[in-house]
All heavy atoms as an XYZ file, in Angstrom:
932
protein
N      60.799   -100.152     -0.081
C      61.503   -101.005      0.850
C      61.615   -100.332      2.262
O      61.899    -99.127      2.354
C      62.899   -101.249      0.384
C      63.801   -101.981      1.252
S      65.455   -102.143      0.629
C      65.784   -103.809      1.073
N      61.285   -101.041      3.299
C      61.379   -100.533      4.682
C      62.762   -100.842      5.268
O      63.407   -101.788      4.940
C      60.349   -101.206      5.547
C      58.921   -100.997      5.119
C      58.575    -99.516      5.421
C      57.087    -99.302      5.040
N      56.684    -97.979      5.191
N      63.156    -99.914      6.094
C      64.475   -100.026      6.788
C      64.233   -100.237      8.260
O      63.413    -99.430      8.835
C      65.342    -98.800      6.610
O      65.505    -98.651      5.161
C      66.688    -98.985      7.259
N      64.811   -101.162      8.856
C      64.691   -101.487     10.310
C      66.025   -101.087     10.918
O      67.057   -101.597     10.610
C      64.430   -102.943     10.569
C      64.417   -103.461     11.969
C      63.268   -102.795     12.735
C      64.285   -104.935     11.997
N      65.958   -100.145     11.847
C      67.146    -99.777     12.667
C      67.003   -100.406     14.019
O      65.956   -100.327     14.699
C      67.254    -98.253     12.853
C      67.495    -97.493     11.581
C      66.413    -96.964     10.886
C      68.789    -97.287     11.099
C      66.643    -96.211      9.750
C      68.985    -96.585      9.955
C      67.923    -96.026      9.287
O      68.163    -95.346      8.106
N      68.103   -100.975     14.524
C      68.135   -101.631     15.805
C      69.231   -100.890     16.608
O      70.358   -100.869     16.187
C      68.317   -103.145     15.753
C      67.245   -103.726     14.958
C      68.430   -103.720     17.125
C      67.280   -105.202     14.650
N      68.850   -100.323     17.720
C      69.828    -99.532     18.491
C      69.900   -100.083     19.944
O      68.903   -100.341     20.529
C      69.294    -98.075     18.514
C      70.195    -97.178     19.306
C      69.095    -97.533     17.083
N      71.114   -100.226     20.337
C      71.328   -100.562     21.754
C      71.206    -99.404     22.599
O      71.478    -98.256     22.168
C      72.763   -101.158     21.898
C      73.050   -101.814     23.255
C      74.429   -102.449     23.235
N      74.625   -103.227     24.424
C      75.119   -102.745     25.538
N      75.608   -101.516     25.607
N      75.333   -103.493     26.623
N      70.753    -99.523     23.872
C      70.615    -98.429     24.744
C      71.951    -97.666     24.956
O      73.011    -98.238     24.779
C      70.089    -98.909     26.115
C      71.009    -99.809     26.847
N      72.044    -99.315     27.556
C      70.985   -101.132     27.012
C      72.720   -100.383     28.165
N      72.027   -101.468     27.785
N      71.815    -96.406     25.315
C      73.006    -95.578     25.588
C      73.627    -95.995     26.928
O      73.056    -96.849     27.593
C      72.586    -94.100     25.569
N      74.697    -95.341     27.256
C      75.463    -95.726     28.515
C      74.577    -95.554     29.692
O      74.004    -94.461     29.886
C      76.729    -94.894     28.653
C      77.596    -95.333     29.761
C      78.929    -94.645     29.682
C      79.806    -95.039     30.868
N      80.588    -96.233     30.668
N      74.421    -96.595     30.497
C      73.572    -96.571     31.696
C      74.301    -96.703     33.001
O      75.454    -97.163     32.983
C      72.514    -97.634     31.493
N      73.662    -96.465     34.097
C      74.289    -96.585     35.394
C      74.406    -98.034     35.808
O      75.211    -98.347     36.696
C      73.441    -95.901     36.472
C      73.344    -94.395     36.239
C      72.260    -93.698     37.132
O      71.417    -94.469     37.726
O      72.336    -92.497     37.246
N      73.672    -98.944     35.158
C      73.785   -100.348     35.523
C      72.816   -101.206     34.598
O      72.285   -100.678     33.658
N      72.647   -102.442     35.015
C      71.810   -103.370     34.313
C      70.369   -103.549     34.812
O      69.542   -104.098     34.045
C      72.549   -104.747     34.125
C      73.803   -104.621     33.316
C      73.525   -104.144     31.910
O      72.668   -104.660     31.237
N      74.302   -103.197     31.485
N      70.113   -103.255     36.057
C      68.738   -103.485     36.575
C      67.682   -102.751     35.736
O      68.010   -101.718     35.106
C      68.839   -103.037     38.016
C      70.243   -103.144     38.401
C      70.993   -102.842     37.138
N      66.464   -103.163     35.778
C      65.366   -102.578     35.076
C      65.276   -101.100     35.244
O      65.060   -100.356     34.265
C      64.067   -103.223     35.521
C      62.840   -102.682     34.812
C      62.376   -103.224     33.659
C      62.133   -101.612     35.403
C      61.276   -102.752     32.989
C      61.066   -101.115     34.758
C      60.562   -101.672     33.571
N      65.474   -100.639     36.473
C      65.288    -99.227     36.791
C      66.533    -98.357     36.495
O      66.462    -97.106     36.790
C      64.794    -99.046     38.219
C      65.747    -99.474     39.259
C      65.797   -101.024     39.530
O      64.951   -101.714     39.021
O      66.729   -101.397     40.189
N      67.637    -98.957     36.074
C      68.850    -98.137     35.798
C      68.585    -97.040     34.807
O      67.979    -97.294     33.720
C      69.934    -99.051     35.329
O      70.365    -99.925     36.352
N      69.047    -95.838     35.111
C      68.902    -94.700     34.192
C      70.122    -94.493     33.399
O      71.175    -95.078     33.688
C      68.552    -93.494     35.040
C      67.297    -93.721     35.929
C      66.839    -92.426     36.627
N      66.284    -91.563     35.700
C      65.006    -91.454     35.418
N      64.147    -92.242     35.959
N      64.580    -90.581     34.519
N      70.070    -93.579     32.443
C      71.205    -93.231     31.696
C      72.157    -92.346     32.539
O      71.712    -91.598     33.349
C      70.801    -92.425     30.433
C      70.030    -93.218     29.344
C      69.701    -92.387     28.169
C      70.709    -94.532     28.980
N      73.449    -92.483     32.221
C      74.446    -91.570     32.822
C      74.392    -90.231     32.098
O      73.672    -90.143     31.024
C      75.831    -92.202     32.696
O      76.179    -92.241     31.279
C      75.955    -93.539     33.353
N      75.145    -89.344     32.496
C      75.238    -88.020     31.784
C      75.696    -88.274     30.343
O      75.149    -87.743     29.360
C      76.194    -87.032     32.544
C      76.217    -85.677     31.924
C      77.031    -84.671     32.759
O      77.036    -84.829     33.976
O      77.624    -83.827     32.090
N      76.739    -89.128     30.206
C      77.241    -89.506     28.852
C      76.127    -90.117     28.026
O      75.936    -89.887     26.860
C      78.412    -90.404     28.941
C      78.965    -90.826     27.598
C      80.115    -91.786     27.729
O      80.649    -92.089     28.798
O      80.580    -92.232     26.619
N      75.365    -91.055     28.648
C      74.246    -91.703     27.987
C      73.171    -90.735     27.575
O      72.649    -90.895     26.433
N      72.907    -89.705     28.288
C      71.940    -88.714     27.885
C      72.414    -87.900     26.700
O      71.680    -87.630     25.791
C      71.597    -87.789     29.068
C      70.711    -88.475     30.150
C      70.220    -87.516     31.166
N      71.313    -86.937     32.006
C      71.840    -87.593     33.060
N      71.395    -88.742     33.413
N      72.742    -86.952     33.788
N      73.756    -87.646     26.657
C      74.298    -87.022     25.436
C      74.217    -87.913     24.235
O      73.927    -87.487     23.143
C      75.779    -86.670     25.738
C      75.997    -85.420     26.553
C      77.406    -84.903     26.502
N      78.348    -85.902     26.913
C      78.803    -86.102     28.160
N      78.361    -85.354     29.144
N      79.694    -86.997     28.456
N      74.440    -89.250     24.461
C      74.316    -90.221     23.339
C      72.934    -90.228     22.808
O      72.689    -90.385     21.619
C      74.782    -91.574     23.810
C      76.234    -91.700     24.100
C      76.688    -93.010     24.753
O      75.842    -93.641     25.450
N      77.857    -93.394     24.571
N      71.911    -90.158     23.705
C      70.521    -90.143     23.306
C      70.209    -89.020     22.410
O      69.525    -89.114     21.400
C      69.639    -90.250     24.507
N      70.737    -87.812     22.781
C      70.569    -86.604     21.967
C      71.239    -86.734     20.621
O      70.706    -86.373     19.606
C      71.043    -85.335     22.667
C      71.074    -84.115     21.798
C      70.205    -85.115     23.904
N      72.473    -87.361     20.628
C      73.151    -87.651     19.328
C      72.371    -88.633     18.437
O      72.341    -88.443     17.199
C      74.541    -88.256     19.597
C      75.499    -87.231     20.242
C      76.822    -87.902     20.571
O      77.133    -89.031     20.181
O      77.559    -87.299     21.360
N      71.712    -89.577     19.080
C      70.872    -90.531     18.310
C      69.754    -89.801     17.581
O      69.500    -90.061     16.432
C      70.288    -91.596     19.244
C      69.474    -92.649     18.613
C      70.241    -93.539     17.680
C      68.733    -93.467     19.665
N      69.089    -88.846     18.303
C      68.059    -88.069     17.649
C      68.633    -87.249     16.506
O      68.010    -87.180     15.411
C      67.393    -87.130     18.657
N      69.842    -86.755     16.674
C      70.524    -86.067     15.581
C      70.813    -86.893     14.407
O      70.678    -86.536     13.239
N      71.170    -88.169     14.655
C      71.523    -89.117     13.644
C      70.306    -89.377     12.709
O      70.379    -89.504     11.507
C      71.964    -90.446     14.300
C      72.235    -91.567     13.296
C      73.392    -91.617     12.552
C      71.285    -92.590     13.079
C      73.571    -92.638     11.684
C      71.468    -93.588     12.179
C      72.680    -93.592     11.499
N      69.087    -89.397     13.346
C      67.870    -89.672     12.570
C      67.132    -88.374     12.103
O      66.062    -88.465     11.585
C      66.910    -90.467     13.494
C      67.304    -91.908     13.552
C      67.919    -92.413     14.685
C      67.018    -92.775     12.516
C      68.254    -93.789     14.791
C      67.357    -94.130     12.612
C      67.979    -94.589     13.780
N      67.788    -87.226     12.299
C      67.208    -85.932     11.906
C      66.600    -85.966     10.504
O      65.445    -85.540     10.281
C      68.185    -84.800     12.100
C      67.586    -83.458     11.751
C      68.607    -82.369     11.851
C      67.964    -81.048     11.443
N      68.891    -80.031     11.126
N      67.393    -86.412      9.549
C      66.942    -86.379      8.144
C      66.532    -87.774      7.634
O      66.500    -88.024      6.420
C      68.051    -85.787      7.262
C      68.337    -84.378      7.612
O      67.329    -83.610      7.869
O      69.508    -83.960      7.608
N      66.277    -88.675      8.553
C      65.885    -90.022      8.163
C      64.404    -90.246      8.628
O      64.069    -89.831      9.730
C      66.779    -91.091      8.882
C      68.186    -91.133      8.302
C      69.074    -92.080      9.166
N      70.319    -92.333      8.520
C      71.383    -91.510      8.675
N      71.242    -90.444      9.480
N      72.564    -91.758      8.104
N      63.612    -90.812      7.760
C      62.210    -91.013      8.138
C      62.094    -92.104      9.221
O      62.830    -93.150      9.160
C      61.506    -91.508      6.859
C      62.644    -92.034      5.989
C      63.878    -91.299      6.413
N      61.298    -91.901     10.244
C      61.015    -92.847     11.268
C      59.511    -92.893     11.451
O      58.875    -91.797     11.757
C      61.699    -92.470     12.601
C      61.295    -93.486     13.732
C      63.234    -92.439     12.433
N      58.935    -94.043     11.295
C      57.462    -94.200     11.393
C      57.012    -94.727     12.768
O      55.948    -94.379     13.214
C      56.952    -95.118     10.326
C      57.202    -94.579      8.913
O      57.019    -93.354      8.694
O      57.645    -95.341      8.078
N      57.819    -95.566     13.372
C      57.487    -96.262     14.632
C      58.735    -96.348     15.461
O      59.767    -96.577     14.974
C      56.899    -97.682     14.396
C      55.751    -97.711     13.461
C      55.884    -98.042     12.138
C      54.487    -97.370     13.922
C      54.814    -98.098     11.269
C      53.367    -97.412     13.022
C      53.529    -97.702     11.760
N      58.546    -96.302     16.818
C      59.655    -96.612     17.717
C      59.191    -97.605     18.713
O      58.220    -97.389     19.451
C      60.092    -95.338     18.413
C      60.580    -94.252     17.431
C      61.245    -95.675     19.412
C      60.907    -92.896     18.119
N      59.872    -98.778     18.796
C      59.601    -99.784     19.728
C      60.771    -99.907     20.636
O      61.930    -99.740     20.198
C      59.442   -101.183     19.058
C      58.208   -101.212     18.080
C      58.348   -100.848     16.816
C      57.023   -101.587     18.571
C      57.221   -100.900     15.922
C      55.844   -101.613     17.765
C      55.983   -101.246     16.434
O      54.898   -101.290     15.591
N      60.535   -100.152     21.935
C      61.625   -100.203     22.838
C      61.336   -101.266     23.953
O      60.249   -101.599     24.240
C      61.736    -98.859     23.542
O      62.607    -98.816     24.609
N      62.417   -101.681     24.463
C      62.386   -102.468     25.681
C      61.727   -101.581     26.800
O      61.843   -100.353     26.774
C      63.794   -102.810     26.185
O      63.839   -103.107     27.570
N      61.059   -102.145     27.734
C      60.480   -101.349     28.807
C      61.461   -100.885     29.890
O      61.154   -100.119     30.795
C      59.418   -102.286     29.444
C      59.905   -103.614     29.177
C      60.658   -103.546     27.864
N      62.703   -101.347     29.708
C      63.810   -100.944     30.696
C      63.966    -99.450     30.640
O      63.948    -98.795     29.539
C      65.104   -101.639     30.324
C      65.139   -103.047     30.794
C      64.125   -104.014     30.452
C      66.224   -103.576     31.499
C      64.163   -105.281     30.810
C      66.274   -104.865     31.923
C      65.238   -105.757     31.608
N      64.139    -98.760     31.723
C      64.220    -97.313     31.853
C      65.342    -96.743     30.885
O      65.136    -95.817     30.191
C      64.444    -96.882     33.286
C      63.280    -97.324     34.192
C      64.623    -95.361     33.371
C      61.906    -96.888     33.708
N      66.483    -97.452     30.912
C      67.605    -96.972     30.089
C      67.300    -96.989     28.604
O      67.723    -96.121     27.865
C      68.867    -97.756     30.368
C      68.763    -99.220     30.083
C      70.088    -99.999     30.419
N      70.013   -101.406     30.210
C      69.545   -102.259     31.132
N      69.082   -101.865     32.307
N      69.474   -103.545     30.837
N      66.495    -98.001     28.163
C      66.123    -98.046     26.767
C      65.031    -96.936     26.408
O      65.255    -96.279     25.370
C      65.496    -99.417     26.456
N      64.099    -96.726     27.332
C      63.106    -95.654     27.051
C      63.830    -94.287     27.059
O      63.408    -93.473     26.232
C      62.026    -95.734     28.136
C      61.145    -96.957     28.088
C      60.271    -97.090     29.280
C      60.293    -96.939     26.762
N      64.760    -94.113     27.990
C      65.460    -92.865     27.971
C      66.295    -92.624     26.754
O      66.549    -91.500     26.267
C      66.340    -92.707     29.236
C      65.510    -92.498     30.502
C      66.351    -92.343     31.748
O      67.558    -92.719     31.742
O      65.775    -91.874     32.754
N      66.848    -93.713     26.155
C      67.676    -93.596     24.949
C      66.849    -93.112     23.788
O      67.322    -92.271     23.063
C      68.291    -94.944     24.622
O      69.143    -95.313     25.704
C      69.107    -94.931     23.325
N      65.617    -93.590     23.580
C      64.845    -93.219     22.472
C      63.936    -92.054     22.747
O      63.252    -91.531     21.802
C      63.930    -94.424     21.926
C      64.870    -95.489     21.376
C      62.986    -94.905     22.999
N      63.892    -91.523     23.966
C      63.087    -90.400     24.326
C      63.257    -89.159     23.480
O      62.307    -88.593     22.875
N      64.515    -88.692     23.369
C      64.756    -87.533     22.514
C      64.391    -87.692     21.042
O      63.878    -86.810     20.394
C      66.247    -87.218     22.653
C      66.632    -87.838     23.968
C      65.759    -89.045     24.092
N      64.594    -88.917     20.518
C      64.221    -89.188     19.123
C      62.729    -89.106     18.968
O      62.234    -88.547     18.036
C      64.749    -90.605     18.699
C      64.298    -91.152     17.396
C      64.709    -90.232     16.277
C      64.841    -92.555     17.187
N      62.015    -89.817     19.933
C      60.574    -89.750     19.813
C      60.015    -88.353     19.910
O      59.138    -88.013     19.111
C      59.992    -90.661     20.962
N      60.606    -87.577     20.745
C      60.107    -86.236     20.919
C      60.429    -85.403     19.599
O      59.516    -84.689     19.135
C      60.836    -85.528     22.101
C      60.378    -84.115     22.341
C      61.011    -83.515     23.574
O      61.313    -84.247     24.553
O      61.170    -82.311     23.585
N      61.588    -85.542     19.060
C      61.935    -84.839     17.819
C      61.039    -85.253     16.654
O      60.894    -84.430     15.750
C      63.425    -85.028     17.499
O      63.685    -86.316     17.012
N      60.562    -86.464     16.661
C      59.768    -86.957     15.520
C      58.287    -86.891     15.790
O      57.442    -87.159     14.923
C      60.101    -88.436     15.198
C      61.528    -88.647     14.690
C      61.728    -88.025     13.308
C      63.103    -88.418     12.770
N      63.306    -87.866     11.401
N      57.894    -86.447     17.017
C      56.533    -86.373     17.420
C      55.845    -87.723     17.460
O      54.658    -87.857     17.103
N      56.607    -88.754     17.900
C      56.120    -90.113     17.945
C      56.002    -90.594     19.408
O      56.742    -90.186     20.272
C      57.040    -91.047     17.182
C      57.151    -90.870     15.657
C      58.273    -91.734     15.112
C      55.828    -91.131     14.975
N      55.074    -91.556     19.631
C      55.015    -92.256     20.889
C      55.940    -93.438     20.814
O      56.125    -94.012     19.716
C      53.592    -92.708     21.181
C      52.615    -91.628     21.430
O      53.057    -90.537     22.049
O      51.466    -91.675     21.052
N      56.450    -93.862     21.980
C      57.297    -95.051     21.996
C      56.413    -96.192     22.491
O      55.738    -96.161     23.445
C      58.462    -94.899     23.047
C      59.269    -96.164     23.174
C      59.304    -93.681     22.547
N      56.444    -97.336     21.733
C      55.751    -98.501     22.115
C      56.724    -99.434     22.902
O      57.677   -100.008     22.337
C      55.252    -99.314     20.862
O      54.284    -98.496     20.215
N      56.516    -99.505     24.227
C      57.357   -100.399     25.073
C      56.820   -101.802     24.885
O      55.651   -102.072     25.041
C      57.349    -99.924     26.436
N      57.689   -102.740     24.588
C      57.312   -104.133     24.388
C      58.211   -105.017     25.241
O      59.396   -105.071     25.069
C      57.510   -104.528     22.893
C      56.944   -105.860     22.598
O      57.000   -106.773     23.415
O      56.355   -105.969     21.449
N      57.609   -105.657     26.194
C      58.368   -106.499     27.160
C      59.184   -107.634     26.467
O      60.148   -108.086     27.009
C      57.445   -107.131     28.223
O      56.493   -107.977     27.617
N      58.787   -108.037     25.240
C      59.501   -109.078     24.518
C      60.895   -108.546     24.127
O      61.774   -109.331     23.831
C      58.738   -109.469     23.308
C      57.471   -110.206     23.685
C      56.673   -110.504     22.403
N      56.232   -109.226     21.848
C      55.621   -109.143     20.626
N      55.299   -110.265     19.961
N      55.300   -108.016     20.158
N      61.112   -107.288     24.204
C      62.462   -106.704     23.865
C      63.373   -106.582     25.087
O      64.511   -106.130     24.956
C      62.300   -105.299     23.150
C      61.583   -105.387     21.863
C      61.346   -103.945     21.322
C      62.260   -106.247     20.860
N      62.886   -106.922     26.259
C      63.712   -106.859     27.471
C      64.730   -107.915     27.463
O      64.469   -109.053     27.186
N      65.962   -107.507     27.763
C      67.041   -108.516     27.679
C      66.925   -109.628     28.649
O      67.488   -110.677     28.504
C      68.396   -107.834     27.884
C      68.637   -107.220     29.264
C      69.887   -106.436     29.321
O      70.088   -105.525     28.531
O      70.707   -106.735     30.233
N      66.153   -109.434     29.749
C      65.975   -110.500     30.746
C      64.974   -111.508     30.203
O      64.890   -112.594     30.728
C      65.457   -109.945     32.067
C      66.317   -108.940     32.628
C      67.679   -109.559     33.178
N      68.402   -108.627     33.948
C      69.423   -107.894     33.448
N      69.816   -108.011     32.202
N      70.132   -107.103     34.256
N      64.175   -111.172     29.147
C      63.229   -112.116     28.611
C      63.860   -112.890     27.431
O      63.701   -114.025     27.353
C      62.006   -111.286     28.088
C      61.046   -112.229     27.370
C      61.252   -110.591     29.253
N      64.562   -112.197     26.609
C      65.198   -112.812     25.460
C      66.555   -113.494     25.875
O      67.285   -112.944     26.568
C      65.502   -111.795     24.381
C      64.305   -111.198     23.711
C      64.749   -110.145     22.688
C      63.457   -112.261     23.049
N      66.733   -114.654     25.444
C      67.885   -115.414     25.817
C      68.281   -116.307     24.693
O      67.502   -117.091     24.163
C      67.646   -116.276     27.056
O      68.660   -117.172     27.248
N      69.505   -116.148     24.217
C      69.991   -117.017     23.158
C      69.855   -118.487     23.559
O      69.450   -119.291     22.726
C      71.462   -116.761     22.860
O      71.594   -115.412     22.459
N      70.112   -118.874     24.751
C      70.030   -120.195     25.245
C      68.605   -120.733     25.057
O      68.352   -121.832     24.655
C      70.485   -120.317     26.661
C      70.475   -121.703     27.264
C      71.389   -122.657     26.484
C      70.927   -121.612     28.753
N      67.637   -119.840     25.481
C      66.194   -120.302     25.330
C      65.873   -120.601     23.896
O      65.227   -121.682     23.631
C      65.291   -119.112     25.850
C      63.843   -119.335     25.473
C      63.029   -120.264     26.171
C      63.256   -118.658     24.402
C      61.713   -120.447     25.825
C      61.997   -118.883     24.045
C      61.158   -119.728     24.733
O      59.877   -120.002     24.379
N      66.214   -119.786     22.960
C      65.911   -120.003     21.566
C      66.607   -121.164     20.984
O      66.069   -121.884     20.175
C      66.105   -118.743     20.772
C      65.141   -117.630     21.079
C      65.522   -116.521     21.800
C      63.836   -117.735     20.680
C      64.615   -115.504     22.098
C      62.901   -116.702     20.954
C      63.284   -115.644     21.688
N      67.828   -121.300     21.416
C      68.628   -122.470     20.893
C      68.046   -123.807     21.477
O      67.897   -124.796     20.713
C      70.096   -122.373     21.241
C      70.836   -121.295     20.557
C      72.206   -121.145     21.088
C      70.876   -121.524     19.037
N      67.614   -123.822     22.673
C      67.072   -124.990     23.322
C      65.699   -125.340     22.808
O      65.341   -126.485     22.758
C      67.016   -124.815     24.821
C      68.422   -124.842     25.491
S      68.356   -124.557     27.269
C      67.517   -125.971     27.833
N      64.860   -124.348     22.491
C      63.553   -124.610     22.029
C      63.413   -124.694     20.502
O      62.374   -125.033     20.050
C      62.561   -123.496     22.514
O      62.974   -122.281     21.930
C      62.576   -123.401     24.007
N      64.501   -124.445     19.823
C      64.452   -124.513     18.340
C      63.681   -123.374     17.729
O      63.314   -123.414     16.540
N      63.364   -122.290     18.443
C      62.557   -121.218     17.939
C      63.443   -120.086     17.366
O      63.042   -118.922     17.228
C      61.702   -120.649     19.035
C      60.698   -121.659     19.488
C      59.772   -121.173     20.537
N      59.053   -119.972     20.047
C      58.334   -119.283     20.823
N      58.156   -119.638     22.120
N      57.694   -118.199     20.401
N      64.738   -120.350     17.096
C      65.681   -119.341     16.628
C      65.200   -118.680     15.340
O      65.242   -117.437     15.298
C      67.057   -119.977     16.472
C      68.229   -119.098     16.145
C      68.407   -118.078     17.215
C      69.467   -119.867     15.926
N      64.795   -119.428     14.369
C      64.552   -118.795     13.094
C      63.380   -117.774     13.135
O      63.386   -116.813     12.406
C      64.303   -119.872     11.999
O      63.092   -120.587     12.436
N      62.379   -118.027     13.993
C      61.217   -117.139     14.001
C      61.505   -115.866     14.875
O      60.635   -114.983     14.857
C      59.989   -117.846     14.494
O      60.210   -118.307     15.825
N      62.604   -115.854     15.510
C      62.824   -114.760     16.447
C      64.096   -113.960     16.176
O      64.621   -113.266     17.018
C      62.929   -115.324     17.925
S      61.469   -116.113     18.456
N      64.570   -114.045     14.926
C      65.792   -113.394     14.565
C      65.776   -111.836     14.824
O      66.779   -111.293     15.309
C      66.202   -113.632     13.131
C      66.597   -115.069     12.904
C      67.009   -115.327     11.482
N      65.800   -115.228     10.708
C      65.763   -115.419      9.377
N      66.834   -115.668      8.764
N      64.605   -115.413      8.762
N      64.742   -111.257     14.520
C      64.618   -109.734     14.631
C      64.767   -109.319     16.079
O      65.430   -108.361     16.371
C      63.289   -109.253     14.077
N      64.192   -110.159     16.966
C      64.318   -109.832     18.433
C      65.699   -110.153     18.940
O      66.230   -109.508     19.825
C      63.327   -110.545     19.228
C      61.845   -110.199     18.828
C      60.879   -111.029     19.688
C      61.529   -108.726     19.069
N      66.281   -111.199     18.406
C      67.617   -111.666     18.901
C      68.685   -110.602     18.744
O      69.636   -110.547     19.492
C      68.035   -112.956     18.196
C      67.241   -114.131     18.530
S      67.537   -114.695     20.219
C      69.144   -115.295     20.065
N      68.601   -109.797     17.677
C      69.656   -108.849     17.400
C      69.408   -107.504     18.174
O      70.181   -106.599     18.036
C      69.820   -108.552     15.936
C      68.575   -108.033     15.281
C      70.305   -109.813     15.237
C      68.678   -107.755     13.853
N      68.456   -107.502     19.044
C      68.147   -106.196     19.793
C      69.200   -105.818     20.776
O      69.233   -104.684     21.151
C      66.827   -106.315     20.444
O      66.841   -107.265     21.474
N      70.090   -106.712     21.199
C      71.138   -106.266     22.122
C      72.486   -106.250     21.486
O      73.530   -106.284     22.165
C      71.099   -107.039     23.381
C      71.566   -108.486     23.234
O      71.883   -108.889     22.128
O      71.599   -109.214     24.253
N      72.575   -106.097     20.162
C      73.890   -105.914     19.485
C      74.363   -104.461     19.738
O      73.552   -103.577     19.979
C      73.730   -106.136     17.943
S      73.485   -107.895     17.633
N      75.623   -104.250     19.597
C      76.219   -102.952     19.836
C      76.129   -102.089     18.625
O      77.121   -101.861     17.883
C      77.594   -103.084     20.347
N      74.986   -101.520     18.347
C      74.874   -100.570     17.231
C      74.863    -99.147     17.872
O      74.073    -98.887     18.723
C      73.513   -100.711     16.458
C      73.393   -102.024     15.666
C      72.031   -102.011     14.988
C      74.460   -102.100     14.626
N      75.760    -98.340     17.397
C      75.899    -96.981     17.914
C      75.845    -96.034     16.761
O      75.795    -96.399     15.603
C      77.199    -96.818     18.727
C      77.217    -97.797     19.907
C      78.431    -97.641     20.703
C      78.448    -98.596     21.837
N      79.622    -98.566     22.628
N      75.865    -94.699     17.064
C      75.821    -93.733     15.975
C      77.117    -93.628     15.207
O      77.116    -93.079     14.127
C      75.452    -92.353     16.530
O      76.330    -91.961     17.541
C      74.041    -92.318     17.092
N      78.186    -94.188     15.794
C      79.411    -94.246     14.904
C      79.324    -95.431     13.969
O      78.374    -96.176     14.033
C      80.693    -94.317     15.839
C      80.830    -95.627     16.512
C      80.728    -95.468     18.044
O      80.239    -94.495     18.550
O      81.217    -96.414     18.738
N      80.347    -95.677     13.221
C      80.390    -96.783     12.299
C      80.139    -98.104     13.138
O      80.899    -98.429     13.997
C      81.729    -96.833     11.566
C      81.773    -97.945     10.554
C      83.093    -97.926      9.797
C      83.144    -99.062      8.806
N      84.414    -99.154      8.174
N      79.138    -98.878     12.747
C      78.855   -100.093     13.496
C      79.889   -101.131     13.271
O      80.501   -101.229     12.202
C      77.525   -100.581     12.870
C      77.119    -99.567     11.839
C      78.198    -98.602     11.669
N      80.131   -101.953     14.344
C      80.972   -103.069     14.306
C      80.152   -104.302     14.061
O      79.097   -104.438     14.600
C      81.753   -103.196     15.613
C      82.707   -102.021     15.841
C      83.228   -102.117     17.243
N      82.097   -101.752     18.113
C      82.084   -102.006     19.371
N      82.966   -102.663     19.926
N      81.053   -101.608     20.143
N      80.690   -105.275     13.263
C      79.923   -106.491     13.027
C      80.144   -107.357     14.239
O      81.243   -107.897     14.479
C      80.356   -107.068     11.721
C      79.949   -106.324     10.552
C      79.934   -107.131      9.332
C      79.432   -106.246      8.226
N      78.925   -106.902      7.102
N      79.131   -107.594     15.012
C      79.142   -108.476     16.210
C      77.885   -109.259     16.281
O      76.843   -108.781     15.836
C      79.169   -107.592     17.492
C      80.533   -107.233     17.878
C      80.640   -106.447     19.165
N      79.561   -106.655     20.108
C      79.504   -106.076     21.266
N      80.445   -105.228     21.644
N      78.459   -106.370     22.125
N      77.952   -110.391     16.824
C      76.721   -111.219     17.051
C      75.909   -111.386     15.850
O      76.323   -111.746     14.804
N      74.615   -111.023     16.037
C      73.621   -111.213     14.963
C      73.480   -109.885     14.146
O      72.648   -109.886     13.298
C      72.240   -111.520     15.642
C      72.275   -112.812     16.304
C      72.576   -113.063     17.598
C      71.985   -114.070     15.740
N      72.516   -114.428     17.811
C      72.118   -115.054     16.703
C      71.576   -114.493     14.456
C      71.853   -116.375     16.488
C      71.344   -115.821     14.222
C      71.470   -116.785     15.196
N      74.400   -108.944     14.314
C      74.227   -107.705     13.672
C      74.229   -107.805     12.121
O      73.497   -107.082     11.483
C      75.418   -106.791     14.096
C      75.295   -105.444     13.423
C      76.424   -104.607     13.953
O      76.975   -104.804     15.043
N      76.830   -103.631     13.209
N      74.967   -108.712     11.611
C      75.082   -108.812     10.135
C      73.926   -109.604      9.508
O      73.860   -109.741      8.270
N      72.956   -110.090     10.337
C      71.862   -110.902      9.805
C      70.952   -110.048      8.925
O      70.551   -108.954      9.265
C      71.091   -111.429     10.983
C      69.951   -112.390     10.703
C      70.491   -113.660     10.085
C      69.210   -112.679     11.981
N      70.621   -110.578      7.763
C      69.727   -109.865      6.813
C      68.374   -110.393      7.060
O      68.131   -111.624      6.994
C      70.097   -110.072      5.374
C      71.442   -109.482      5.055
N      71.631   -108.198      4.907
C      72.664   -110.061      4.883
C      72.951   -107.882      4.620
N      73.527   -109.043      4.672
N      67.387   -109.522      7.330
C      66.007   -109.966      7.520
C      65.178   -109.775      6.279
O      65.384   -108.787      5.592
C      65.393   -109.163      8.674
C      66.150   -109.260     10.018
C      65.460   -108.353     11.028
C      66.086   -110.652     10.503
N      64.276   -110.699      6.061
C      63.428   -110.520      4.842
C      62.003   -110.166      5.278
O      61.651   -110.351      6.375
C      63.499   -111.795      4.031
O      63.144   -112.883      4.747
């Protein structure tokens, strides 16, 4: 059985594409790598937004993996309204939950976070 982890970016300076992580966000990115220290990770996909790439950077380095940046994971591309209006919701569930607040502490059930994917 495969496990899919979906992680929201760490604390950033803002929302624009080029926004970088804050000092706290850089610490969170290192904590994320620690969280996955003893967990197998085969692939890392990320939004192309700088804050997302910086969030998974320490994890990718610790696992010796490249990060695959995929523009479909950018929050400016994905929109709940788009999927609801076009009826494409069911085929895009995995992408829809990409901006849920999953952190290294105990996750809170919000939005699409509780959705089980098959």
